[in-house]
C-alpha positions in Angstrom: 0.0 0.0 0.0 2.9 2.3 0.6 4.1 1.9 -2.9 0.7 2.8 -4.2 0.5 6.0 -2.2 4.1 6.9 -3.1 3.6 6.5 -6.8 0.4 8.5 -6.6 2.3 11.3 -4.9 5.1 11.2 -7.5 2.5 11.3 -10.3 0.8 14.3 -8.7 4.0 16.2 -8.2 5.2 15.5 -11.8 1.8 16.6 -13.2 1.8 19.7 -11.1 5.3 20.7 -12.3 4.5 19.8 -15.9 1.4 22.0 -15.8 3.0 25.0 -14.1 6.4 25.1 -15.9 6.2 26.1 -19.6 7.6 23.6 -22.0 7.5 20.6 -19.7 4.4 18.9 -21.1 6.2 15.6 -21.2 6.0 15.5 -17.3 2.2 15.5 -17.5 2.4 12.6 -19.9 4.8 10.7 -17.5 2.5 11.5 -14.6 -0.5 10.1 -16.3 1.4 7.0 -17.3 2.6 6.5 -13.7 -0.9 7.0 -12.3 -2.4 4.5 -14.8 0.3 1.9 -14.0 -0.3 2.5 -10.3 -4.0 1.9 -10.6 -3.4 -1.3 -12.6 -0.9 -2.5 -10.0 -3.4 -2.0 -7.1 -6.2 -3.7 -9.0 -4.1 -6.7 -9.8 -2.8 -6.9 -6.3 -6.4 -6.8 -4.8 -7.7 -9.3 -7.3 -4.8 -11.8 -6.5 -5.4 -11.4 -2.7 -9.1 -11.9 -3.0 -8.6 -15.2 -4.8 -6.5 -16.5 -1.9 -8.9 -15.6 0.9 -12.3 -16.8 -0.3 -15.0 -17.3 2.3 -16.4 -20.8 2.7 
């Protein structure tokens, strides 16, 4: 969970810097890519853990 929050923070900071500083649009693109990868990571992790702990 710490990795998830850390990557979200990095994506937010990169997006903020990319939006404020002129000519650094590529930082916004990198921030979006990190955020999407982070969401995919957490979804895969939650789906794997839910398969292991099924209720009987």
